[in-house]
All heavy atoms as TSV, in Angstrom:
chain	resi	resn	atom	element	x	y	z
A	1	MET	N	N	58.620	-6.497	83.109
A	1	MET	CA	C	57.919	-7.772	83.128
A	1	MET	C	C	58.766	-8.825	82.425
A	1	MET	O	O	58.919	-9.923	82.925
A	1	MET	CB	C	56.554	-7.610	82.445
A	1	MET	CG	C	55.967	-8.867	81.967
A	1	MET	SD	S	54.857	-9.580	83.160
A	1	MET	CE	C	54.150	-10.800	82.117
A	2	ARG	N	N	59.329	-8.487	81.284
A	2	ARG	CA	C	60.122	-9.429	80.524
A	2	ARG	C	C	61.359	-9.865	81.338
A	2	ARG	O	O	61.729	-11.039	81.279
A	2	ARG	CB	C	60.534	-8.805	79.197
A	2	ARG	CG	C	61.357	-9.683	78.311
A	2	ARG	CD	C	60.452	-10.724	77.660
A	2	ARG	NE	N	61.272	-11.540	76.774
A	2	ARG	CZ	C	61.147	-12.843	76.666
A	2	ARG	NH1	N	60.186	-13.468	77.303
A	2	ARG	NH2	N	61.921	-13.520	75.885
A	3	THR	N	N	61.954	-8.934	82.058
A	3	THR	CA	C	63.132	-9.266	82.859
A	3	THR	C	C	62.788	-10.271	83.926
A	3	THR	O	O	63.539	-11.245	84.141
A	3	THR	CB	C	63.733	-7.999	83.484
A	3	THR	OG1	O	64.007	-7.061	82.458
A	3	THR	CG2	C	64.959	-8.282	84.279
A	4	TYR	N	N	61.666	-10.073	84.581
A	4	TYR	CA	C	61.235	-11.032	85.594
A	4	TYR	C	C	61.019	-12.434	84.999
A	4	TYR	O	O	61.435	-13.432	85.551
A	4	TYR	CB	C	59.956	-10.573	86.297
A	4	TYR	CG	C	60.142	-9.470	87.298
A	4	TYR	CD1	C	59.631	-8.216	87.066
A	4	TYR	CD2	C	60.813	-9.699	88.502
A	4	TYR	CE1	C	59.796	-7.182	87.988
A	4	TYR	CE2	C	60.991	-8.678	89.413
A	4	TYR	CZ	C	60.468	-7.422	89.163
A	4	TYR	OH	O	60.630	-6.418	90.078
A	5	SER	N	N	60.376	-12.482	83.834
A	5	SER	CA	C	60.135	-13.731	83.189
A	5	SER	C	C	61.444	-14.436	82.842
A	5	SER	O	O	61.568	-15.661	82.972
A	5	SER	CB	C	59.282	-13.547	81.927
A	5	SER	OG	O	58.018	-13.080	82.249
A	6	LEU	N	N	62.415	-13.671	82.376
A	6	LEU	CA	C	63.724	-14.250	82.050
A	6	LEU	C	C	64.425	-14.780	83.296
A	6	LEU	O	O	65.067	-15.855	83.260
A	6	LEU	CB	C	64.600	-13.226	81.347
A	6	LEU	CG	C	64.177	-12.845	79.925
A	6	LEU	CD1	C	65.037	-11.708	79.410
A	6	LEU	CD2	C	64.268	-14.066	78.988
A	7	LEU	N	N	64.308	-14.064	84.389
A	7	LEU	CA	C	64.884	-14.527	85.647
A	7	LEU	C	C	64.216	-15.830	86.144
A	7	LEU	O	O	64.890	-16.739	86.585
A	7	LEU	CB	C	64.794	-13.445	86.729
A	7	LEU	CG	C	65.736	-12.274	86.596
A	7	LEU	CD1	C	65.383	-11.182	87.585
A	7	LEU	CD2	C	67.167	-12.714	86.799
A	8	VAL	N	N	62.910	-15.874	86.022
A	8	VAL	CA	C	62.195	-17.100	86.413
A	8	VAL	C	C	62.666	-18.252	85.538
A	8	VAL	O	O	62.996	-19.340	86.055
A	8	VAL	CB	C	60.659	-16.908	86.277
A	8	VAL	CG1	C	59.949	-18.241	86.403
A	8	VAL	CG2	C	60.145	-15.932	87.305
A	9	ASP	N	N	62.738	-18.025	84.225
A	9	ASP	CA	C	63.210	-19.071	83.301
A	9	ASP	C	C	64.602	-19.554	83.627
A	9	ASP	O	O	64.905	-20.736	83.554
A	9	ASP	CB	C	63.132	-18.594	81.854
A	9	ASP	CG	C	61.693	-18.487	81.355
A	9	ASP	OD1	O	60.778	-19.046	81.985
A	9	ASP	OD2	O	61.507	-17.797	80.342
A	10	ALA	N	N	65.498	-18.622	83.951
A	10	ALA	CA	C	66.882	-18.971	84.312
A	10	ALA	C	C	66.903	-19.893	85.518
A	10	ALA	O	O	67.643	-20.895	85.552
A	10	ALA	CB	C	67.706	-17.739	84.569
A	11	HIS	N	N	66.120	-19.583	86.545
A	11	HIS	CA	C	66.058	-20.468	87.712
A	11	HIS	C	C	65.443	-21.815	87.373
A	11	HIS	O	O	65.879	-22.854	87.903
A	11	HIS	CB	C	65.274	-19.795	88.854
A	11	HIS	CG	C	66.019	-18.682	89.505
A	11	HIS	ND1	N	67.195	-18.835	90.177
A	11	HIS	CD2	C	65.739	-17.348	89.575
A	11	HIS	CE1	C	67.623	-17.677	90.650
A	11	HIS	NE2	N	66.747	-16.751	90.299
A	12	LEU	N	N	64.476	-21.820	86.506
A	12	LEU	CA	C	63.867	-23.086	86.120
A	12	LEU	C	C	64.832	-23.972	85.360
A	12	LEU	O	O	64.849	-25.186	85.556
A	12	LEU	CB	C	62.591	-22.846	85.298
A	12	LEU	CG	C	61.449	-22.152	86.041
A	12	LEU	CD1	C	60.290	-21.883	85.126
A	12	LEU	CD2	C	61.016	-22.972	87.255
A	13	ILE	N	N	65.627	-23.348	84.483
A	13	ILE	CA	C	66.646	-24.115	83.749
A	13	ILE	C	C	67.642	-24.737	84.733
A	13	ILE	O	O	68.121	-25.875	84.510
A	13	ILE	CB	C	67.358	-23.211	82.748
A	13	ILE	CG1	C	66.394	-22.883	81.595
A	13	ILE	CG2	C	68.634	-23.861	82.201
A	13	ILE	CD1	C	66.896	-21.797	80.659
A	14	ASN	N	N	67.933	-24.038	85.791
A	14	ASN	CA	C	68.865	-24.548	86.834
A	14	ASN	C	C	68.171	-25.480	87.821
A	14	ASN	O	O	68.757	-25.803	88.865
A	14	ASN	CB	C	69.537	-23.404	87.564
A	14	ASN	CG	C	70.541	-22.698	86.702
A	14	ASN	OD1	O	71.209	-23.319	85.892
A	14	ASN	ND2	N	70.639	-21.387	86.852
A	15	ARG	N	N	66.956	-25.845	87.531
A	15	ARG	CA	C	66.170	-26.758	88.382
A	15	ARG	C	C	66.026	-26.251	89.816
A	15	ARG	O	O	66.180	-26.986	90.769
A	15	ARG	CB	C	66.788	-28.153	88.381
A	15	ARG	CG	C	66.802	-28.793	87.033
A	15	ARG	CD	C	67.427	-30.153	87.068
A	15	ARG	NE	N	67.367	-30.738	85.732
A	15	ARG	CZ	C	67.873	-31.916	85.441
A	15	ARG	NH1	N	68.447	-32.608	86.370
A	15	ARG	NH2	N	67.777	-32.360	84.210
A	16	ASP	N	N	65.683	-24.974	89.900
A	16	ASP	CA	C	65.536	-24.338	91.210
A	16	ASP	C	C	64.180	-23.664	91.313
A	16	ASP	O	O	64.061	-22.448	91.182
A	16	ASP	CB	C	66.667	-23.326	91.424
A	16	ASP	CG	C	66.711	-22.757	92.811
A	16	ASP	OD1	O	65.870	-23.144	93.655
A	16	ASP	OD2	O	67.579	-21.933	93.084
A	17	PRO	N	N	63.125	-24.461	91.525
A	17	PRO	CA	C	61.784	-23.884	91.579
A	17	PRO	C	C	61.597	-22.911	92.745
A	17	PRO	O	O	60.791	-21.976	92.642
A	17	PRO	CB	C	60.849	-25.081	91.692
A	17	PRO	CG	C	61.686	-26.197	92.196
A	17	PRO	CD	C	63.093	-25.916	91.727
A	18	ARG	N	N	62.321	-23.111	93.833
A	18	ARG	CA	C	62.178	-22.230	94.986
A	18	ARG	C	C	62.606	-20.802	94.647
A	18	ARG	O	O	61.909	-19.837	94.933
A	18	ARG	CB	C	62.997	-22.778	96.143
A	18	ARG	CG	C	62.787	-22.000	97.445
A	18	ARG	CD	C	63.341	-22.735	98.621
A	18	ARG	NE	N	62.544	-23.944	98.826
A	18	ARG	CZ	C	63.048	-25.093	99.268
A	18	ARG	NH1	N	64.297	-25.178	99.562
A	18	ARG	NH2	N	62.260	-26.136	99.430
A	19	SER	N	N	63.719	-20.655	93.973
A	19	SER	CA	C	64.213	-19.315	93.563
A	19	SER	C	C	63.317	-18.741	92.489
A	19	SER	O	O	63.054	-17.528	92.490
A	19	SER	CB	C	65.650	-19.403	93.068
A	19	SER	OG	O	66.517	-19.757	94.115
A	20	ALA	N	N	62.837	-19.576	91.581
A	20	ALA	CA	C	61.945	-19.110	90.525
A	20	ALA	C	C	60.660	-18.570	91.142
A	20	ALA	O	O	60.131	-17.544	90.705
A	20	ALA	CB	C	61.649	-20.236	89.526
A	21	MET	N	N	60.165	-19.248	92.150
A	21	MET	CA	C	58.951	-18.794	92.813
A	21	MET	C	C	59.182	-17.469	93.542
A	21	MET	O	O	58.334	-16.593	93.538
A	21	MET	CB	C	58.490	-19.869	93.809
A	21	MET	CG	C	57.157	-19.673	94.363
A	21	MET	SD	S	55.923	-19.923	93.075
A	21	MET	CE	C	54.474	-19.466	93.950
A	22	ALA	N	N	60.379	-17.326	94.128
A	22	ALA	CA	C	60.725	-16.073	94.829
A	22	ALA	C	C	60.745	-14.926	93.821
A	22	ALA	O	O	60.238	-13.829	94.161
A	22	ALA	CB	C	62.064	-16.209	95.524
A	23	VAL	N	N	61.282	-15.116	92.656
A	23	VAL	CA	C	61.303	-14.081	91.626
A	23	VAL	C	C	59.884	-13.741	91.181
A	23	VAL	O	O	59.543	-12.577	90.992
A	23	VAL	CB	C	62.202	-14.472	90.431
A	23	VAL	CG1	C	62.058	-13.497	89.283
A	23	VAL	CG2	C	63.639	-14.566	90.840
A	24	SER	N	N	59.059	-14.770	91.017
A	24	SER	CA	C	57.676	-14.496	90.603
A	24	SER	C	C	56.925	-13.728	91.667
A	24	SER	O	O	56.122	-12.837	91.385
A	24	SER	CB	C	56.934	-15.779	90.219
A	24	SER	OG	O	56.745	-16.589	91.351
A	25	ASP	N	N	57.223	-13.999	92.960
A	25	ASP	CA	C	56.633	-13.233	94.038
A	25	ASP	C	C	57.078	-11.770	93.989
A	25	ASP	O	O	56.266	-10.860	94.201
A	25	ASP	CB	C	56.993	-13.842	95.404
A	25	ASP	CG	C	56.278	-15.167	95.685
A	25	ASP	OD1	O	55.250	-15.439	95.016
A	25	ASP	OD2	O	56.756	-15.921	96.551
A	26	ASP	N	N	58.364	-11.570	93.708
A	26	ASP	CA	C	58.885	-10.205	93.557
A	26	ASP	C	C	58.181	-9.492	92.414
A	26	ASP	O	O	57.877	-8.305	92.511
A	26	ASP	CB	C	60.398	-10.217	93.321
A	26	ASP	CG	C	61.200	-10.635	94.535
A	26	ASP	OD1	O	60.629	-10.611	95.649
A	26	ASP	OD2	O	62.376	-11.002	94.372
A	27	MET	N	N	57.963	-10.221	91.310
A	27	MET	CA	C	57.291	-9.643	90.152
A	27	MET	C	C	55.889	-9.174	90.518
A	27	MET	O	O	55.468	-8.090	90.174
A	27	MET	CB	C	57.222	-10.688	89.020
A	27	MET	CG	C	56.449	-10.242	87.810
A	27	MET	SD	S	56.438	-11.352	86.402
A	27	MET	CE	C	56.185	-12.965	87.077
A	28	ILE	N	N	55.163	-10.017	91.237
A	28	ILE	CA	C	53.808	-9.687	91.648
A	28	ILE	C	C	53.794	-8.506	92.607
A	28	ILE	O	O	52.975	-7.597	92.496
A	28	ILE	CB	C	53.125	-10.941	92.256
A	28	ILE	CG1	C	52.915	-11.978	91.156
A	28	ILE	CG2	C	51.803	-10.570	92.894
A	28	ILE	CD1	C	52.610	-13.368	91.655
A	29	ASN	N	N	54.747	-8.518	93.547
A	29	ASN	CA	C	54.845	-7.415	94.521
A	29	ASN	C	C	55.194	-6.092	93.836
A	29	ASN	O	O	54.854	-5.032	94.351
A	29	ASN	CB	C	55.859	-7.734	95.615
A	29	ASN	CG	C	55.377	-8.825	96.526
A	29	ASN	OD1	O	54.187	-9.039	96.699
A	29	ASN	ND2	N	56.308	-9.549	97.127
A	30	ALA	N	N	55.871	-6.168	92.694
A	30	ALA	CA	C	56.218	-4.961	91.933
A	30	ALA	C	C	55.058	-4.477	91.067
A	30	ALA	O	O	55.139	-3.452	90.412
A	30	ALA	CB	C	57.435	-5.230	91.075
A	31	GLY	N	N	53.946	-5.229	91.079
A	31	GLY	CA	C	52.758	-4.817	90.356
A	31	GLY	C	C	52.580	-5.441	88.981
A	31	GLY	O	O	51.726	-5.010	88.222
A	32	PHE	N	N	53.368	-6.451	88.654
A	32	PHE	CA	C	53.235	-7.107	87.362
A	32	PHE	C	C	52.479	-8.425	87.506
A	32	PHE	O	O	52.578	-9.109	88.523
A	32	PHE	CB	C	54.617	-7.398	86.747
A	32	PHE	CG	C	55.396	-6.166	86.447
A	32	PHE	CD1	C	56.426	-5.744	87.288
A	32	PHE	CD2	C	55.093	-5.395	85.338
A	32	PHE	CE1	C	57.143	-4.610	87.011
A	32	PHE	CE2	C	55.820	-4.237	85.052
A	32	PHE	CZ	C	56.853	-3.841	85.888
A	33	GLU	N	N	51.763	-8.781	86.473
A	33	GLU	CA	C	51.011	-10.051	86.449
A	33	GLU	C	C	51.819	-11.076	85.688
A	33	GLU	O	O	52.251	-10.804	84.556
A	33	GLU	CB	C	49.654	-9.815	85.778
A	33	GLU	CG	C	48.805	-11.047	85.778
A	33	GLU	CD	C	47.423	-10.799	85.188
A	33	GLU	OE1	O	46.883	-9.662	85.386
A	33	GLU	OE2	O	46.881	-11.708	84.551
A	34	PRO	N	N	52.033	-12.266	86.268
A	34	PRO	CA	C	52.765	-13.288	85.528
A	34	PRO	C	C	51.971	-13.793	84.328
A	34	PRO	O	O	50.748	-13.826	84.354
A	34	PRO	CB	C	52.970	-14.399	86.555
A	34	PRO	CG	C	51.860	-14.203	87.550
A	34	PRO	CD	C	51.573	-12.722	87.551
A	35	SER	N	N	52.683	-14.157	83.290
A	35	SER	CA	C	52.020	-14.661	82.096
A	35	SER	C	C	51.637	-16.114	82.323
A	35	SER	O	O	52.179	-16.802	83.197
A	35	SER	CB	C	52.924	-14.570	80.879
A	35	SER	OG	O	54.024	-15.468	81.002
A	36	LYS	N	N	50.728	-16.584	81.513
A	36	LYS	CA	C	50.283	-17.982	81.583
A	36	LYS	C	C	51.475	-18.889	81.302
A	36	LYS	O	O	51.664	-19.904	81.956
A	36	LYS	CB	C	49.160	-18.247	80.582
A	36	LYS	CG	C	48.622	-19.652	80.616
A	36	LYS	CD	C	47.469	-19.810	79.668
A	36	LYS	CE	C	46.912	-21.217	79.718
A	36	LYS	NZ	N	45.712	-21.399	78.889
A	37	GLU	N	N	52.290	-18.516	80.342
A	37	GLU	CA	C	53.450	-19.319	79.969
A	37	GLU	C	C	54.431	-19.438	81.126
A	37	GLU	O	O	54.943	-20.535	81.422
A	37	GLU	CB	C	54.162	-18.703	78.772
A	37	GLU	CG	C	55.384	-19.470	78.327
A	37	GLU	CD	C	56.077	-18.829	77.150
A	37	GLU	OE1	O	55.499	-17.928	76.507
A	37	GLU	OE2	O	57.210	-19.219	76.874
A	38	THR	N	N	54.682	-18.341	81.830
A	38	THR	CA	C	55.587	-18.364	82.974
A	38	THR	C	C	55.038	-19.268	84.068
A	38	THR	O	O	55.802	-20.095	84.618
A	38	THR	CB	C	55.773	-16.931	83.520
A	38	THR	OG1	O	56.375	-16.117	82.524
A	38	THR	CG2	C	56.667	-16.940	84.758
A	39	LEU	N	N	53.765	-19.164	84.354
A	39	LEU	CA	C	53.177	-20.007	85.407
A	39	LEU	C	C	53.196	-21.480	84.999
A	39	LEU	O	O	53.449	-22.361	85.831
A	39	LEU	CB	C	51.753	-19.563	85.726
A	39	LEU	CG	C	51.627	-18.238	86.442
A	39	LEU	CD1	C	50.182	-17.882	86.671
A	39	LEU	CD2	C	52.389	-18.233	87.760
A	40	LYS	N	N	52.944	-21.771	83.735
A	40	LYS	CA	C	52.955	-23.144	83.256
A	40	LYS	C	C	54.366	-23.738	83.362
A	40	LYS	O	O	54.530	-24.892	83.797
A	40	LYS	CB	C	52.454	-23.254	81.818
A	40	LYS	CG	C	50.943	-23.104	81.721
A	40	LYS	CD	C	50.459	-23.185	80.293
A	40	LYS	CE	C	50.379	-24.624	79.873
A	40	LYS	NZ	N	49.733	-24.807	78.574
A	41	ASN	N	N	55.374	-22.954	83.002
A	41	ASN	CA	C	56.767	-23.424	83.107
A	41	ASN	C	C	57.145	-23.645	84.564
A	41	ASN	O	O	57.786	-24.653	84.902
A	41	ASN	CB	C	57.718	-22.428	82.481
A	41	ASN	CG	C	57.613	-22.370	80.970
A	41	ASN	OD1	O	57.101	-23.282	80.334
A	41	ASN	ND2	N	58.063	-21.282	80.380
A	42	LEU	N	N	56.732	-22.765	85.423
A	42	LEU	CA	C	57.007	-22.905	86.849
A	42	LEU	C	C	56.331	-24.146	87.435
A	42	LEU	O	O	56.919	-24.922	88.160
A	42	LEU	CB	C	56.586	-21.635	87.576
A	42	LEU	CG	C	56.861	-21.528	89.049
A	42	LEU	CD1	C	58.341	-21.719	89.344
A	42	LEU	CD2	C	56.434	-20.153	89.557
A	43	ARG	N	N	55.105	-24.315	87.034
A	43	ARG	CA	C	54.345	-25.484	87.527
A	43	ARG	C	C	54.978	-26.779	87.034
A	43	ARG	O	O	55.119	-27.763	87.799
A	43	ARG	CB	C	52.919	-25.388	87.072
A	43	ARG	CG	C	52.032	-26.461	87.628
A	43	ARG	CD	C	50.608	-26.250	87.229
A	43	ARG	NE	N	49.776	-27.297	87.797
A	43	ARG	CZ	C	48.643	-27.680	87.268
A	43	ARG	NH1	N	48.166	-27.061	86.216
A	43	ARG	NH2	N	47.947	-28.626	87.825
A	44	ARG	N	N	55.404	-26.804	85.799
A	44	ARG	CA	C	56.038	-28.002	85.236
A	44	ARG	C	C	57.316	-28.351	85.990
A	44	ARG	O	O	57.571	-29.510	86.322
A	44	ARG	CB	C	56.348	-27.796	83.750
A	44	ARG	CG	C	56.870	-29.042	83.062
A	44	ARG	CD	C	57.131	-28.819	81.557
A	44	ARG	NE	N	56.022	-28.152	80.903
A	44	ARG	CZ	C	56.147	-27.044	80.177
A	44	ARG	NH1	N	57.332	-26.495	79.990
A	44	ARG	NH2	N	55.100	-26.489	79.618
A	45	ARG	N	N	58.149	-27.329	86.274
A	45	ARG	CA	C	59.396	-27.606	87.001
A	45	ARG	C	C	59.117	-28.067	88.427
A	45	ARG	O	O	59.769	-28.979	88.918
A	45	ARG	CB	C	60.269	-26.345	86.994
A	45	ARG	CG	C	61.559	-26.479	87.796
A	45	ARG	CD	C	62.409	-27.676	87.428
A	45	ARG	NE	N	62.866	-27.631	86.057
A	45	ARG	CZ	C	63.397	-28.651	85.424
A	45	ARG	NH1	N	63.551	-29.827	86.037
A	45	ARG	NH2	N	63.773	-28.537	84.168
A	46	CYS	N	N	58.137	-27.486	89.086
A	46	CYS	CA	C	57.781	-27.936	90.428
A	46	CYS	C	C	57.355	-29.389	90.443
A	46	CYS	O	O	57.761	-30.150	91.284
A	46	CYS	CB	C	56.653	-27.048	91.009
A	46	CYS	SG	S	57.130	-25.368	91.399
A	47	PHE	N	N	56.595	-29.751	89.429
A	47	PHE	CA	C	56.135	-31.130	89.316
A	47	PHE	C	C	57.299	-32.066	89.068
A	47	PHE	O	O	57.419	-33.124	89.694
A	47	PHE	CB	C	55.076	-31.240	88.210
A	47	PHE	CG	C	54.449	-32.608	88.127
A	47	PHE	CD1	C	53.488	-32.983	89.047
A	47	PHE	CD2	C	54.824	-33.499	87.145
A	47	PHE	CE1	C	52.907	-34.253	88.973
A	47	PHE	CE2	C	54.255	-34.751	87.061
A	47	PHE	CZ	C	53.288	-35.120	87.998
A	48	ARG	N	N	58.208	-31.666	88.181
A	48	ARG	CA	C	59.374	-32.505	87.871
A	48	ARG	C	C	60.321	-32.666	89.054
A	48	ARG	O	O	60.963	-33.687	89.197
A	48	ARG	CB	C	60.156	-31.928	86.698
A	48	ARG	CG	C	59.441	-32.125	85.378
A	48	ARG	CD	C	60.236	-31.519	84.243
A	48	ARG	NE	N	59.498	-31.717	82.995
A	48	ARG	CZ	C	59.854	-31.139	81.855
A	48	ARG	NH1	N	60.885	-30.296	81.808
A	48	ARG	NH2	N	59.151	-31.361	80.765
A	49	GLU	N	N	60.403	-31.657	89.868
A	49	GLU	CA	C	61.273	-31.683	91.044
A	49	GLU	C	C	60.518	-32.236	92.278
A	49	GLU	O	O	61.064	-32.235	93.381
A	49	GLU	CB	C	61.838	-30.303	91.362
A	49	GLU	CG	C	62.681	-29.720	90.248
A	49	GLU	CD	C	63.940	-30.525	89.953
A	49	GLU	OE1	O	64.559	-31.038	90.901
A	49	GLU	OE2	O	64.277	-30.645	88.760
A	50	LEU	N	N	59.288	-32.660	92.066
A	50	LEU	CA	C	58.445	-33.231	93.124
A	50	LEU	C	C	58.227	-32.248	94.273
A	50	LEU	O	O	58.137	-32.629	95.433
A	50	LEU	CB	C	59.034	-34.539	93.655
A	50	LEU	CG	C	59.266	-35.638	92.581
A	50	LEU	CD1	C	59.925	-36.826	93.208
A	50	LEU	CD2	C	57.981	-36.011	91.884
A	51	ASP	N	N	58.155	-30.983	93.931
A	51	ASP	CA	C	57.895	-29.939	94.919
A	51	ASP	C	C	56.403	-29.588	94.874
A	51	ASP	O	O	56.003	-28.604	94.275
A	51	ASP	CB	C	58.768	-28.700	94.637
A	51	ASP	CG	C	58.779	-27.712	95.789
A	51	ASP	OD1	O	57.831	-27.766	96.615
A	51	ASP	OD2	O	59.685	-26.869	95.831
A	52	TYR	N	N	55.602	-30.401	95.524
A	52	TYR	CA	C	54.171	-30.250	95.444
A	52	TYR	C	C	53.652	-29.024	96.193
A	52	TYR	O	O	52.609	-28.484	95.823
A	52	TYR	CB	C	53.491	-31.528	95.971
A	52	TYR	CG	C	53.886	-32.747	95.176
A	52	TYR	CD1	C	54.606	-33.789	95.753
A	52	TYR	CD2	C	53.582	-32.844	93.813
A	52	TYR	CE1	C	54.995	-34.888	95.035
A	52	TYR	CE2	C	53.953	-33.955	93.077
A	52	TYR	CZ	C	54.661	-34.967	93.690
A	52	TYR	OH	O	55.062	-36.053	92.936
A	53	LYS	N	N	54.390	-28.586	97.195
A	53	LYS	CA	C	53.992	-27.387	97.912
A	53	LYS	C	C	54.052	-26.171	97.004
A	53	LYS	O	O	53.127	-25.364	96.938
A	53	LYS	CB	C	54.880	-27.199	99.130
A	53	LYS	CG	C	54.491	-26.036	100.007
A	53	LYS	CD	C	55.373	-25.955	101.249
A	53	LYS	CE	C	55.000	-24.764	102.081
A	53	LYS	NZ	N	55.867	-24.658	103.248
A	54	LYS	N	N	55.167	-26.044	96.273
A	54	LYS	CA	C	55.294	-24.912	95.332
A	54	LYS	C	C	54.330	-25.055	94.174
A	54	LYS	O	O	53.793	-24.054	93.679
A	54	LYS	CB	C	56.736	-24.832	94.783
A	54	LYS	CG	C	57.766	-24.508	95.828
A	54	LYS	CD	C	57.611	-23.093	96.348
A	54	LYS	CE	C	58.677	-22.785	97.356
A	54	LYS	NZ	N	58.354	-21.661	98.197
A	55	ASP	N	N	54.061	-26.276	93.759
A	55	ASP	CA	C	53.087	-26.526	92.696
A	55	ASP	C	C	51.704	-26.005	93.111
A	55	ASP	O	O	51.014	-25.349	92.332
A	55	ASP	CB	C	53.019	-28.010	92.370
A	55	ASP	CG	C	52.069	-28.313	91.243
A	55	ASP	OD1	O	52.106	-27.627	90.200
A	55	ASP	OD2	O	51.268	-29.282	91.394
A	56	ALA	N	N	51.347	-26.250	94.367
A	56	ALA	CA	C	50.061	-25.756	94.867
A	56	ALA	C	C	50.059	-24.219	94.937
A	56	ALA	O	O	49.026	-23.596	94.661
A	56	ALA	CB	C	49.793	-26.328	96.266
A	57	GLN	N	N	51.192	-23.623	95.236
A	57	GLN	CA	C	51.289	-22.172	95.262
A	57	GLN	C	C	51.111	-21.562	93.872
A	57	GLN	O	O	50.469	-20.545	93.702
A	57	GLN	CB	C	52.635	-21.724	95.855
A	57	GLN	CG	C	52.747	-21.943	97.322
A	57	GLN	CD	C	54.102	-21.557	97.885
A	57	GLN	OE1	O	55.050	-21.381	97.144
A	57	GLN	NE2	N	54.194	-21.432	99.192
A	58	VAL	N	N	51.706	-22.241	92.871
A	58	VAL	CA	C	51.541	-21.779	91.482
A	58	VAL	C	C	50.063	-21.858	91.085
A	58	VAL	O	O	49.533	-20.956	90.457
A	58	VAL	CB	C	52.432	-22.582	90.523
A	58	VAL	CG1	C	52.136	-22.221	89.076
A	58	VAL	CG2	C	53.891	-22.356	90.837
A	59	GLU	N	N	49.431	-22.957	91.439
A	59	GLU	CA	C	48.001	-23.135	91.148
A	59	GLU	C	C	47.179	-22.025	91.795
A	59	GLU	O	O	46.257	-21.484	91.195
A	59	GLU	CB	C	47.533	-24.515	91.594
A	59	GLU	CG	C	46.156	-24.857	91.164
A	59	GLU	CD	C	46.030	-25.022	89.668
A	59	GLU	OE1	O	46.968	-25.457	89.026
A	59	GLU	OE2	O	44.912	-24.723	89.141
A	60	SER	N	N	47.517	-21.692	93.023
A	60	SER	CA	C	46.827	-20.621	93.724
A	60	SER	C	C	47.043	-19.252	93.026
A	60	SER	O	O	46.092	-18.468	92.899
A	60	SER	CB	C	47.312	-20.546	95.166
A	60	SER	OG	O	46.728	-19.482	95.845
A	61	LEU	N	N	48.250	-18.999	92.586
A	61	LEU	CA	C	48.524	-17.768	91.837
A	61	LEU	C	C	47.674	-17.695	90.570
A	61	LEU	O	O	47.133	-16.636	90.225
A	61	LEU	CB	C	50.006	-17.678	91.457
A	61	LEU	CG	C	50.968	-17.229	92.529
A	61	LEU	CD1	C	52.410	-17.299	92.007
A	61	LEU	CD2	C	50.657	-15.836	93.003
A	62	ALA	N	N	47.625	-18.826	89.873
A	62	ALA	CA	C	46.836	-18.851	88.628
A	62	ALA	C	C	45.368	-18.534	88.917
A	62	ALA	O	O	44.750	-17.763	88.183
A	62	ALA	CB	C	46.964	-20.204	87.967
A	63	LYS	N	N	44.855	-19.064	89.998
A	63	LYS	CA	C	43.463	-18.762	90.356
A	63	LYS	C	C	43.279	-17.304	90.723
A	63	LYS	O	O	42.304	-16.675	90.327
A	63	LYS	CB	C	43.036	-19.649	91.521
A	63	LYS	CG	C	42.766	-21.082	91.121
A	63	LYS	CD	C	42.288	-21.901	92.297
A	63	LYS	CE	C	42.101	-23.357	91.890
A	63	LYS	NZ	N	41.677	-24.194	93.004
A	64	ASN	N	N	44.249	-16.741	91.444
A	64	ASN	CA	C	44.156	-15.322	91.831
A	64	ASN	C	C	44.152	-14.425	90.622
A	64	ASN	O	O	43.493	-13.381	90.629
A	64	ASN	CB	C	45.294	-14.942	92.753
A	64	ASN	CG	C	45.166	-15.533	94.127
A	64	ASN	OD1	O	44.108	-15.958	94.546
A	64	ASN	ND2	N	46.266	-15.556	94.870
A	65	PHE	N	N	44.904	-14.760	89.589
A	65	PHE	CA	C	44.951	-13.925	88.377
A	65	PHE	C	C	44.009	-14.423	87.297
A	65	PHE	O	O	44.058	-13.962	86.163
A	65	PHE	CB	C	46.408	-13.920	87.833
A	65	PHE	CG	C	47.300	-13.102	88.686
A	65	PHE	CD1	C	48.236	-13.685	89.531
A	65	PHE	CD2	C	47.248	-11.702	88.665
A	65	PHE	CE1	C	49.094	-12.947	90.322
A	65	PHE	CE2	C	48.103	-10.964	89.451
A	65	PHE	CZ	C	48.999	-11.563	90.292
A	66	GLN	N	N	43.177	-15.409	87.639
A	66	GLN	CA	C	42.146	-15.943	86.738
A	66	GLN	C	C	42.772	-16.463	85.433
A	66	GLN	O	O	42.342	-16.167	84.345
A	66	GLN	CB	C	41.060	-14.927	86.447
A	66	GLN	CG	C	40.321	-14.505	87.696
A	66	GLN	CD	C	39.300	-13.424	87.438
A	66	GLN	OE1	O	39.239	-12.825	86.376
A	66	GLN	NE2	N	38.438	-13.190	88.424
A	67	ILE	N	N	43.858	-17.259	85.608
A	67	ILE	CA	C	44.542	-17.874	84.492
A	67	ILE	C	C	44.226	-19.353	84.546
A	67	ILE	O	O	44.500	-20.027	85.546
A	67	ILE	CB	C	46.065	-17.644	84.574
A	67	ILE	CG1	C	46.380	-16.160	84.483
A	67	ILE	CG2	C	46.778	-18.425	83.474
A	67	ILE	CD1	C	47.840	-15.828	84.724
A	68	ARG	N	N	43.672	-19.873	83.448
A	68	ARG	CA	C	43.310	-21.299	83.387
A	68	ARG	C	C	44.590	-22.065	82.982
A	68	ARG	O	O	45.137	-21.854	81.918
A	68	ARG	CB	C	42.223	-21.531	82.373
A	68	ARG	CG	C	40.923	-20.872	82.841
A	68	ARG	CD	C	39.777	-21.216	81.956
A	68	ARG	NE	N	39.482	-22.642	82.132
A	68	ARG	CZ	C	38.731	-23.328	81.293
A	68	ARG	NH1	N	38.193	-22.780	80.258
A	68	ARG	NH2	N	38.507	-24.624	81.521
A	69	MET	N	N	45.009	-22.974	83.837
A	69	MET	CA	C	46.229	-23.701	83.631
A	69	MET	C	C	46.042	-25.026	82.890
A	69	MET	O	O	46.948	-25.510	82.247
A	69	MET	CB	C	46.929	-23.969	84.957
A	69	MET	CG	C	47.344	-22.739	85.720
A	69	MET	SD	S	48.678	-21.867	84.951
A	69	MET	CE	C	50.019	-22.940	85.410
A	70	GLY	N	N	44.903	-25.637	83.068
A	70	GLY	CA	C	44.719	-26.987	82.509
A	70	GLY	C	C	45.385	-27.999	83.397
A	70	GLY	O	O	45.835	-27.717	84.486
A	71	SER	N	N	45.484	-29.228	82.898
A	71	SER	CA	C	46.130	-30.257	83.717
A	71	SER	C	C	47.327	-30.842	83.070
A	71	SER	O	O	47.814	-30.442	82.098
A	71	SER	CB	C	45.188	-31.394	84.054
A	71	SER	OG	O	44.179	-31.570	83.154
């Protein structure tokens, strides 16, 4: 789980929300639940990069895992 979170963070630092989202999808497919912090960081980067489609996907993931993101 920690390795996936680090990979997501690395992509976010490189301003690549698409790759970060792909890693989070891999994490979920491997049976791990993303942390609230990881989803919040991913959502923040999507918003900063104006990637509203990925932002909506992050919001959907949060709902699926019953994680309250706030606004």
